[in-house]
TORSETOR-765497 format. One record per residue: residue number from 1; residue in one letter; x, y, z of N, C-alpha, C in turn. Coordinates in Angstrom, 2 decimals, padded with zeros to 5 digits. Example, Ala and Ser with C-alpha at 12.3 -4.5 7.8 and 13.67 -1.06 7.14 Angstrom:
! residues 2
   num   residuo    n.east   n.north      n.up   ca.east   ca.north     ca.up    c.east   c.north      c.up
     1         a    013.19   -005.69    007.80    012.30    -004.50    007.80    013.20   -003.30    007.80
     2         s    012.85   -002.25    007.08    013.67    -001.06    007.14    012.90    000.03    007.87
END
This chain:
! residues 191
   num   residuo    n.east   n.north      n.up   ca.east   ca.north     ca.up    c.east   c.north      c.up
     1         x    011.12    032.66    004.57    011.68     032.11    003.96    012.64    032.83    003.13
     2         x    013.67    032.29    002.34    014.46     033.23    001.82    014.19    032.73    000.18
     3         x    014.39    033.51   -000.85    014.37     033.02   -002.21    015.13    031.67   -002.54
     4         x    016.63    031.78   -001.55    017.39     030.70   -002.00    016.89    029.38   -001.71
     5         x    015.74    029.29   -001.06    015.83     028.02   -000.14    014.80    026.98   -001.09
     6         x    015.34    025.54   -001.03    014.59     024.61   -001.92    013.12    024.34   -002.03
     7         x    012.65    023.41   -002.86    011.59     023.21   -003.12    010.31    024.32   -003.13
     8         x    010.83    025.23   -003.93    009.86     025.96   -004.56    008.46    025.74   -004.89
     9         x    008.32    024.79   -006.00    007.30     024.37   -006.59    006.49    023.79   -004.88
    10         x    006.88    023.47   -004.11    005.84     022.63   -002.92    005.37    023.96   -002.15
    11         x    006.79    024.90   -001.95    006.11     026.12   -001.52    005.27    026.56   -002.02
    12         x    005.13    026.63   -002.81    004.14     027.52   -004.06    002.66    026.66   -003.53
    13         x    002.86    025.52   -003.77    001.62     024.84   -003.47    001.04    024.90   -002.29
    14         x    001.85    024.92   -001.02    001.56     025.08    000.20    001.02    026.78    000.53
    15         x    001.31    027.77   -000.29    001.01     028.42    000.07   -000.35    029.05   -000.60
    16         x   -000.43    028.48   -001.78   -001.66     028.53   -002.64   -002.76    028.01   -001.90
    17         x   -002.48    026.80   -001.50   -003.86     026.04   -000.66   -003.72    026.69    000.30
    18         x   -002.97    027.36    001.39   -003.35     028.04    002.63   -004.55    029.22    002.32
    19         x   -003.79    029.96    001.18   -004.23     031.52    000.80   -005.93    030.99    000.44
    20         x   -006.35    029.83   -000.28   -007.19     029.67   -001.00   -008.10    029.08    000.07
    21         x   -007.91    028.42    001.03   -008.71     028.33    002.16   -008.85    029.31    003.15
    22         x   -007.99    030.40    003.26   -008.24     031.88    004.07   -009.08    032.76    002.96
    23         x   -008.71    032.72    002.22   -009.45     033.87    001.16   -010.28    033.38   -000.09
    24         x   -010.23    032.11   -000.31   -011.45     031.81   -001.22   -010.25    031.96   -002.61
    25         x   -010.87    030.95   -003.71   -010.06     030.90   -004.37   -009.92    031.93   -005.42
    26         x   -011.42    032.63   -005.70   -011.46     033.73   -006.44   -010.76    034.71   -005.94
    27         x   -010.21    035.37   -004.50   -009.98     036.27   -003.79   -008.10    036.11   -003.57
    28         x   -007.81    035.16   -004.59   -006.66     035.36   -004.18   -005.71    035.61   -005.42
    29         x   -004.79    036.15   -005.37   -003.63     036.23   -006.42   -002.65    035.36   -006.53
    30         x   -002.03    035.42   -007.64   -000.66     034.96   -008.06    000.26    035.64   -007.02
    31         x    000.46    036.86   -007.35    001.42     037.64   -006.37    001.53    037.49   -005.03
    32         x   -000.02    037.36   -004.44   -000.03     036.69   -003.03    000.59    035.77   -002.80
    33         x    000.25    034.81   -003.87    000.81     033.15   -003.47    002.32    032.99   -003.53
    34         x    003.24    033.87   -004.34    004.63     033.86   -004.44    004.69    034.73   -003.10
    35         x    004.31    035.88   -003.18    004.77     036.88   -001.40    004.33    035.85   -000.21
    36         x    003.80    034.84   -000.33    003.55     033.87    000.92    004.09    032.87    000.73
    37         x    005.05    032.55   -000.46    005.95     031.20   -000.35    007.58    032.10   -000.65
    38         x    007.48    033.67   -000.30    008.73     033.85   -000.06    009.48    033.77   -001.88
    39         x    008.84    033.70   -002.86    009.39     033.96   -004.21    008.55    035.02   -005.20
    40         x    009.00    034.93   -006.33    008.50     035.93   -007.12    007.43    035.42   -008.15
    41         x    006.72    035.99   -008.43    005.68     035.94   -009.69    006.07    035.40   -010.56
    42         x    007.50    035.74   -011.00    008.44     035.25   -012.19    008.44    033.41   -012.16
    43         x    009.10    033.07   -010.19    009.32     031.97   -009.91    008.01    031.17   -010.19
    44         x    006.94    032.02   -009.60    005.57     031.08   -009.66    005.27    030.81   -010.70
    45         x    004.93    031.28   -012.11    005.25     031.56   -013.44    006.08    030.04   -013.81
    46         x    006.72    029.88   -013.63    008.01     029.16   -013.42    007.70    027.92   -013.36
    47         x    006.85    027.54   -012.71    006.11     026.01   -011.99    004.21    026.01   -012.46
    48         x    004.18    027.34   -012.64    002.54     026.94   -013.29    001.99    027.93   -014.04
    49         x    000.91    027.91   -015.19    000.69     028.81   -016.06    000.16    029.77   -015.13
    50         x   -000.64    029.11   -014.42   -001.99     030.13   -013.94   -002.40    029.71   -012.28
    51         x   -003.01    030.26   -011.58   -003.30     029.63   -010.50   -003.91    028.24   -010.10
    52         x   -004.82    028.20   -011.11   -005.97     027.24   -011.73   -005.02    025.94   -011.55
    53         x   -003.71    025.55   -012.06   -002.58     024.90   -012.19   -001.94    024.18   -011.00
    54         x   -002.23    024.88   -009.75   -001.43     024.50   -008.37   -002.56    023.23   -008.27
    55         x   -003.90    023.43   -008.48   -004.77     022.38   -008.31   -005.16    021.13   -009.24
    56         x   -004.15    021.19   -010.64   -004.63     020.74   -011.81   -003.09    020.14   -012.10
    57         x   -002.05    020.47   -011.28   -000.45     020.25   -011.93   -000.67    018.67   -012.19
    58         x   -000.87    017.65   -011.34   -000.49     016.44   -011.50   -001.37    015.50   -012.45
    59         x   -002.30    016.35   -013.20   -002.93     015.05   -014.27   -002.39    014.78   -015.17
    60         x   -001.04    015.32   -015.80   -000.42     014.75   -016.48   -000.05    013.54   -015.84
    61         x    000.63    013.08   -015.02    001.57     012.31   -014.07    000.47    011.16   -014.08
    62         x   -000.73    011.61   -013.70   -001.99     010.82   -013.12   -002.57    009.82   -014.70
    63         x   -002.79    010.47   -015.80   -002.75     010.24   -016.66   -001.99    008.97   -017.33
    64         x   -000.29    009.58   -017.32    000.75     008.61   -017.58    000.91    007.09   -016.75
    65         x    000.44    007.59   -015.68    000.48     006.25   -015.08   -000.56    005.28   -015.34
    66         x   -001.84    005.91   -015.67   -003.30     005.04   -015.96   -002.84    004.31   -017.32
    67         x   -002.21    004.87   -017.80   -002.25     004.07   -019.27   -001.37    003.36   -019.55
    68         x    000.03    003.79   -018.98    000.99     002.60   -018.68    000.79    001.49   -018.20
    69         x   -000.03    001.91   -017.00   -000.53     000.53   -015.92   -001.19   -000.76   -016.96
    70         x   -002.37    000.17   -017.81   -003.10    -000.63   -018.56   -002.33   -001.21   -019.63
    71         x   -001.40   -000.70   -020.61   -000.78    -001.12   -021.34    000.40   -002.43   -021.09
    72         x    000.77   -002.13   -019.92    001.21    -003.20   -019.43    000.93   -004.39   -018.52
    73         x    000.12   -004.17   -018.86   -001.15    -005.69   -017.81   -000.72   -006.95   -018.38
    74         x   -000.70   -007.98   -018.30   -000.61    -009.15   -019.04   -001.71   -008.96   -019.75
    75         x   -001.57   -009.88   -021.06   -002.35    -009.87   -022.32   -003.55   -010.87   -021.95
    76         x   -003.66   -011.78   -020.89   -004.87    -012.19   -020.99   -005.95   -011.53   -019.62
    77         x   -005.64   -010.27   -019.14   -005.58    -010.28   -017.99   -007.29   -009.62   -018.43
    78         x   -008.26   -009.48   -017.58   -009.70    -009.47   -017.61   -009.89   -007.38   -017.54
    79         x   -010.08   -007.32   -018.60   -010.14    -005.41   -018.57   -010.65   -004.75   -017.51
    80         x   -011.47   -005.29   -017.06   -011.94    -004.43   -015.72   -011.34   -004.55   -014.68
    81         x   -010.22   -005.86   -014.10   -009.48    -006.01   -013.63   -008.23   -005.02   -013.87
    82         x   -008.12   -004.90   -014.93   -006.97    -004.18   -015.80   -007.25   -002.67   -014.86
    83         x   -008.38   -002.39   -015.16   -008.72    -000.68   -015.08   -008.47   -000.50   -013.64
    84         x   -008.98   -001.75   -012.78   -009.11    -001.23   -011.53   -007.51   -001.18   -010.51
    85         x   -006.68   -001.93   -011.38   -005.68    -002.20   -011.07   -004.56   -000.71   -011.30
    86         x   -005.13   -000.55   -012.57   -004.60     000.73   -013.07   -005.09    002.12   -011.44
    87         x   -006.38    001.92   -011.57   -006.45     003.21   -010.51   -006.19    002.91   -009.05
    88         x   -006.02    001.43   -008.90   -004.99     001.06   -007.34   -003.84    001.91   -007.52
    89         x   -003.37    001.79   -008.80   -002.02     002.50   -008.82   -002.04    003.85   -008.41
    90         x   -002.75    004.44   -009.33   -003.05     005.55   -009.19   -003.28    006.31   -007.67
    91         x   -004.39    005.23   -007.07   -004.46     005.79   -005.73   -003.32    005.63   -004.56
    92         x   -002.07    004.40   -005.09   -000.96     004.63   -004.47   -000.18    005.61   -004.36
    93         x   -000.07    006.02   -005.71    000.18     007.73   -005.98    000.37    008.71   -005.22
    94         x   -001.53    009.00   -005.18   -001.82     009.99   -004.19   -001.87    009.66   -003.04
    95         x   -001.57    008.62   -002.38   -001.49     008.54   -001.05   -000.66    009.50   -000.11
    96         x    000.29    009.59   -000.87    001.10     010.14   -000.18    001.07    011.89    000.35
    97         x    000.25    011.85   -001.02   -000.04     013.59   -000.91   -001.87    013.51   -000.22
    98         x   -001.75    012.76    000.87   -003.23     012.88    001.42   -003.59    014.49    001.91
    99         x   -002.89    014.96    002.52   -003.42     016.55    003.17   -003.53    017.43    002.24
   100         x   -002.75    016.92    001.09   -002.93     018.15   -000.22   -004.18    018.09   -000.71
   101         x   -004.36    016.49   -000.92   -005.90     016.44   -001.71   -007.33    016.42   -000.90
   102         x   -007.01    016.51    000.24   -008.11     017.01    001.55   -008.17    018.44    001.11
   103         x   -007.40    019.54    001.39   -007.29     020.82    000.84   -007.92    021.44   -000.41
   104         x   -006.94    020.56   -001.38   -007.58     020.88   -002.85   -009.08    020.96   -002.97
   105         x   -009.59    019.52   -002.54   -011.20     019.24   -002.84   -011.42    020.26   -002.00
   106         x   -011.33    020.28   -001.24   -012.36     021.71   -000.28   -012.00    022.88   -001.38
   107         x   -010.91    023.35   -001.69   -011.14     024.58   -003.09   -012.16    024.43   -003.93
   108         x   -011.66    022.95   -004.28   -012.88     022.90   -005.88   -013.91    023.10   -005.47
   109         x   -014.38    022.01   -004.14   -016.15     022.02   -003.89   -016.43    023.25   -003.70
   110         x   -015.95    024.59   -003.48   -015.96     025.74   -003.35   -016.32    026.47   -004.51
   111         x   -015.68    025.98   -005.76   -015.67     026.73   -006.60   -016.47    026.17   -008.35
   112         x   -017.54    026.85   -008.35   -018.04     026.07   -009.58   -017.00    025.82   -011.08
   113         x   -016.41    027.12   -011.04   -015.77     027.09   -011.92   -014.21    025.84   -011.92
   114         x   -014.10    025.40   -010.94   -012.81     024.24   -010.76   -013.47    022.73   -010.86
   115         x   -014.64    023.06   -010.03   -015.72     021.76   -010.08   -015.71    020.89   -011.59
   116         x   -015.97    022.24   -012.30   -016.34     021.76   -014.16   -015.07    021.07   -014.23
   117         x   -013.84    022.01   -013.66   -012.68     021.95   -014.53   -011.99    020.34   -014.25
   118         x   -012.59    020.30   -012.89   -012.28     018.33   -012.51   -012.89    017.25   -012.94
   119         x   -014.35    017.75   -013.20   -015.34     016.91   -014.05   -014.73    016.73   -015.29
   120         x   -014.26    017.76   -016.07   -013.58     017.69   -017.41   -011.90    016.82   -017.47
   121         x   -011.58    017.03   -016.25   -010.11     016.03   -016.13   -010.38    014.45   -016.31
   122         x   -011.59    014.93   -014.73   -012.09     012.58   -015.14   -012.37    012.21   -016.25
   123         x   -012.91    013.22   -017.19   -013.63     012.59   -018.32   -012.30    012.58   -019.13
   124         x   -011.58    013.06   -019.56   -010.16     013.05   -019.90   -009.32    011.62   -020.22
   125         x   -009.20    011.84   -018.64   -009.02     010.33   -018.01   -009.28    008.92   -018.52
   126         x   -011.21    009.33   -018.45   -011.67     007.90   -019.13   -011.60    007.88   -020.59
   127         x   -011.49    008.90   -021.27   -011.12     008.79   -022.79   -009.67    008.19   -022.91
   128         x   -008.55    008.47   -022.34   -007.27     007.83   -021.87   -007.48    006.60   -021.82
   129         x   -007.75    005.95   -020.97   -007.90     004.63   -020.47   -008.81    004.18   -021.62
   130         x   -009.67    004.30   -021.81   -010.27     003.50   -023.05   -009.58    003.49   -024.46
   131         x   -008.74    004.84   -024.60   -008.05     004.67   -025.96   -006.98    003.33   -025.73
   132         x   -006.33    003.32   -024.55   -005.16     002.52   -023.99   -006.15    000.91   -024.05
   133         x   -007.44    000.75   -023.60   -008.08    -000.41   -023.57   -008.18   -000.93   -024.84
   134         x   -008.56    000.26   -025.62   -008.93    -000.38   -027.36   -007.55   -000.81   -027.59
   135         x   -006.42   -000.22   -027.54   -005.23    -000.82   -028.05   -004.73   -002.09   -027.61
   136         x   -005.51   -002.81   -026.42   -005.56    -003.68   -026.21   -006.33   -004.74   -026.75
   137         x   -007.21   -004.69   -027.55   -008.22    -005.28   -028.43   -009.66   -005.01   -027.88
   138         x   -009.92   -004.59   -027.14   -011.40    -004.37   -026.27   -011.73   -003.46   -026.89
   139         x   -013.47   -004.38   -027.50   -013.86    -003.31   -028.23   -014.31   -001.97   -027.46
   140         x   -014.62   -000.66   -029.08   -014.84     000.51   -028.33   -016.03    000.59   -027.49
   141         x   -016.63   -000.18   -027.40   -018.30     000.42   -026.53   -017.78   -000.13   -025.17
   142         x   -017.34   -001.32   -025.09   -016.71    -002.01   -023.68   -015.65   -000.97   -023.35
   143         x   -014.78   -000.78   -024.26   -013.66    -000.11   -023.29   -014.35    001.17   -022.91
   144         x   -015.04    002.04   -023.44   -015.60     003.42   -022.81   -016.52    002.77   -021.79
   145         x   -017.06    001.92   -021.61   -017.93     001.25   -020.63   -016.94    000.92   -018.72
   146         x   -016.08    000.06   -019.70   -014.96    -000.13   -018.59   -014.60    000.88   -017.91
   147         x   -013.71    002.24   -018.67   -013.27     003.14   -018.67   -013.87    004.21   -017.97
   148         x   -015.48    004.01   -018.05   -016.21     004.81   -017.06   -016.59    004.51   -015.86
   149         x   -016.25    002.93   -015.89   -016.69     002.44   -014.65   -015.33    002.84   -013.38
   150         x   -014.27    002.70   -014.40   -012.88     003.04   -013.37   -013.09    004.27   -012.67
   151         x   -013.91    004.76   -013.53   -013.71     006.69   -013.25   -014.34    006.72   -012.05
   152         x   -015.81    006.17   -012.19   -016.67     005.74   -011.03   -016.39    005.23   -009.77
   153         x   -015.50    003.88   -010.15   -014.84     003.67   -008.66   -013.88    004.35   -008.14
   154         x   -013.31    005.41   -008.67   -012.00     006.08   -008.24   -012.70    007.40   -007.69
   155         x   -013.67    007.97   -008.32   -014.37     008.97   -007.61   -014.98    008.35   -006.24
   156         x   -015.54    007.19   -006.62   -016.12     007.01   -004.95   -015.24    006.69   -004.05
   157         x   -013.80    006.16   -004.71   -013.08     005.92   -003.77   -012.32    007.01   -003.03
   158         x   -012.50    007.79   -003.91   -011.76     009.12   -003.66   -012.20    010.12   -002.53
   159         x   -013.22    010.12   -002.27   -014.50     010.94   -001.69   -014.62    009.81   -000.25
   160         x   -014.37    008.92   -000.28   -014.21     007.75    001.07   -012.70    007.92    001.38
   161         x   -011.84    007.91    000.78   -010.53     008.13    001.46   -010.50    009.82    002.21
   162         x   -011.01    010.48    001.37   -010.79     012.24    002.14   -011.82    012.28    003.25
   163         x   -012.37    011.39    003.20   -013.44     011.24    004.43   -013.42    010.74    005.24
   164         x   -012.51    009.84    005.34   -012.11     008.49    006.06   -011.57    008.79    007.76
   165         x   -012.35    009.11    008.45   -011.68     009.63    009.75   -010.29    008.82    010.28
   166         x   -010.59    007.14    009.95   -009.62     006.32    010.29   -008.08    006.66    009.29
   167         x   -008.66    007.29    008.34   -007.07     007.72    007.13   -006.86    005.89    006.45
   168         x   -007.55    005.30    006.45   -007.03     003.83    005.69   -006.60    004.56    004.14
   169         x   -005.82    003.70    003.36   -005.24     003.88    002.70   -005.99    003.93    001.62
   170         x   -005.49    004.98   -000.03   -006.49     005.17   -000.77   -006.31    003.47   -001.66
   171         x   -005.71    003.07   -002.15   -005.80     001.78   -002.41   -006.99    000.61   -001.86
   172         x   -007.10    000.70   -000.53   -008.01     000.21   -000.12   -009.38    000.72   -000.21
   173         x   -009.39    002.16   -000.11   -011.07     002.15   -000.81   -011.08    001.98   -001.86
   174         x   -010.18    002.03   -003.12   -010.65     001.75   -004.65   -011.08    000.28   -004.53
   175         x   -010.61   -000.78   -004.14   -010.85    -001.99   -003.78   -012.44   -002.52   -003.32
   176         x   -012.21   -001.83   -002.23   -013.74    -001.25   -001.46   -015.02   -000.86   -002.10
   177         x   -014.33   -000.30   -003.20   -015.55     000.52   -004.08   -015.69    000.02   -005.17
   178         x   -014.94   -001.35   -005.53   -015.00    -001.93   -006.61   -015.62   -003.35   -006.29
   179         x   -015.17   -003.45   -005.13   -015.88    -004.76   -004.23   -017.64   -004.10   -004.32
   180         x   -018.04   -003.22   -003.78   -019.50    -002.47   -003.40   -020.12   -002.39   -004.61
   181         x   -019.31   -002.34   -006.00   -020.09    -002.13   -007.50   -020.54   -003.70   -007.87
   182         x   -019.26   -004.12   -007.53   -019.65    -006.24   -007.78   -020.88   -006.64   -007.26
   183         x   -020.37   -006.28   -005.82   -022.08    -006.88   -005.51   -023.42   -005.97   -005.75
   184         x   -023.02   -004.44   -005.97   -024.26    -003.96   -006.65   -024.97   -004.88   -007.73
   185         x   -024.25   -005.04   -008.87   -024.38    -005.50   -010.31   -024.63   -006.99   -009.95
   186         x   -024.06   -007.46   -009.06   -024.58    -008.93   -008.97   -025.57   -009.16   -008.40
   187         x   -026.53   -008.49   -007.46   -027.86    -008.42   -006.94   -028.62   -007.88   -008.16
   188         x   -028.15   -007.27   -008.90   -029.53    -006.49   -009.91   -029.65   -007.42   -010.97
   189         x   -028.10   -008.17   -011.45   -028.34    -009.11   -012.30   -029.25   -010.57   -012.14
   190         x   -029.63   -010.51   -010.50   -030.62    -011.77   -010.35   -031.54   -011.12   -009.88
   191         x   -032.23   -010.05   -010.37   -033.49    -009.51   -010.10   -034.37   -010.05   -011.49
END
């Protein structure tokens, strides 16, 4: 591929994931990623601060979508339903990038530093969602519990989605994970 060809960001992402898969995250350099994409290191750094950012670049858009969905929900909506709807919207956004998500997860699972970064990313998302709930008038404790529950549902659904041999849609997994949680808590409440 020539340097003039479009979609530099996408080419860099694909090259990075391929190299991470072939050589491991630790053994892959930015120079190698850029070369594989047919671009320069300078071009790489126009899009990403470092090679980790190839894997975590979408966190800002995800946060914005979650917060805006929570903020835009009807005033009288149940806070947990609002959060499940927000994570369903996030799942719909990620649906188009299933192949990327699967490759990304393999790379993250193989590296302790990246697993830690993923946990931090999810914790920060929970803080942002909880703050959006508090702005809707939900108490601080309830907002934190609901946001953390949303992250748990999202995480369980994500794992089910990338492992699903039928490749069913991610939002469906969000709904199924929420339904399972609802069933489990209903059973626990009746004990």
